[in-house]
N, C-alpha and C positions, 0 to 999 in steps of 0.2 A: 516501753512506750505504749500508750493506749491508742485506741482507734482514732480519736479526735486529733491527737498530736501527729499521728501518721498521716491523716488526711491533710493536715496543714503543711507537713513536710512535702507531700506530693504536689501541693499547689505551688510551693516555692520552687521545687524541682522542675516541674513542667513549664512554669512561666519563665524561669531562667533559660531553660532549653529552647523554648520558642523564641526568646529574645536574642539567642546566641551570646548570652552573657556568661562567658566561661568562668569568671571569678565567682559570680553568684551561684552558678551551677555547682562548682566545686565546693562552695561553702556548705552545701547540703551533705557533704561527705566528711568522714573522719580524715585526719591527716594521712593515714596509711591505707586508706580505702582502695579497693580495686573495682573498676567498672568494666564488666565483661561485655563488650559490644559485639553484636552478631556479625557486623560487617568489618569493623576496624580492629577487632581483637581486644585483648585486655589492656587496661591503662591503670597504673598504680600510682597513688599519691595525688594530692590536689593539683599541683602544677600540670601533671600529665592529663588528668581528667579535664581541667580547664582548657588545655590546648586542644584535646580531642574534640570537645564540644564547639569551641569558638573557631579554631583554625582549620579543622579537618571536616567535621560534620557540616557546619554551616557553609563551608566552602562548596560542598557538594549539594546540599539540600536547598539552599537559597533562602530568600527573605520571607517566603510564605509558609515556612515550616510550622506545622501545628503538632501538638502532642497532648492528649488528654487521657487521664487515668480514670477508670471507673471501678466501682465495687471494691474499694480497698478493704483488705482484711489484715488485721494486725494481732499477733499473739506474742506480745513481749518483745523478743529480739528477732523475730521472723515476721515478714509481712509479704503480701502479694497484692497485685492489682492487674486488671487487664486494661489494654489501652488501644486507642486508635491514633495513628499519626499519618500525616500527609505532607507532601512537598512537591515542588516542581524542580526537577533536576537542573543543576547548573553545570554538570559534568559535560564537557564538549561533545562527546559521542552521543549523549542522551539529552542534551539541553532542551528544555521546554516540555519534557514529558512528565505528566502528573503521576504520582504514586500514592496509593493508600495501603497502609499496613495495619493489621491487627496483631496484637501480641500479648504475652503474659510476662510480668516482671516479678522477680523474687528479690527481696531485700533482706540482708542481715543487718540489724540495727545495733548501735552501741552509743550510749550517752546522747540520745536524741538525734543522732545523725546516721547516715548510711555508711556501714563499714564494708559492705560488699553488695554489688548489684549484678544480677544476671538477667538476661532477657531471652525469651523464646519467641521467635517470629519465623514466619515462613518467608525467608529471604528470596527463595526462588520465585514466589509470587511477585515480590517487588521487582526482581530482575526481569521477569516477563513483562511487567508493565513498562519498564524502561526500554524494552526491545533488545535486551542482551542476547547474543547468539546462544543457541542451545548448547554448543560445545563448551562455551565459557561458563554457563550456568552449571553444567555437569562438573566441571573442574572445581568450581567454588563449592558445590554441594559435597564433593569428595573431601575437600579440605575441612569443611564443617563436620563431616562424619568423623574424620580423624580427631578433631578437637574433642568431640563428644566422647569418643572411646578412650581418650587420655585423661578425662576429668577424674579426680579421685572418687567421686560418688559413683560414676559409671563403672570404674574398675572394681570397686567394692561390690556393687550390685551384680555385675557379671561373674564375679568370683564366688558367689553364693549359689547353692542349689535351688532349683524351683521349689517353692513352698516354704522356704526359709525367709525370715524377715530380719531386718536390722534391729538390734536390741535397743 
């Protein structure tokens, strides 16, 4: 995929996400894709990705959800972009609280679509904006730390000595 094609894919991706259109969002992914969501965990396959976006994410983020990608970089089958997103929570305990998040997204691409998506955001900043209790933030951060340590890339990285690099 080239830079212009990736930028066009990001436009489809973010517009579908903002609209809460699960089918259009999932159509940006390969049939077997995995979306690794920082809050809701991994979702594999178009039906699961569509459900996560439309029925789970939009349930909590509400109708004013925005997501914009900036400075996209594409190198064939890998791509990156940073983003800003915002919403007003509809979760009963945090209803009406506005949240702004910045993040980095990593995309593995195949056949003009997203085969795997990872995001890196500071979810603790989002939870602080929501007014989540510090104990609950700490519990979630510990869970995220566990997920990070279990990823194949992190396991491989930690298994190598300082100064060595992946071939």
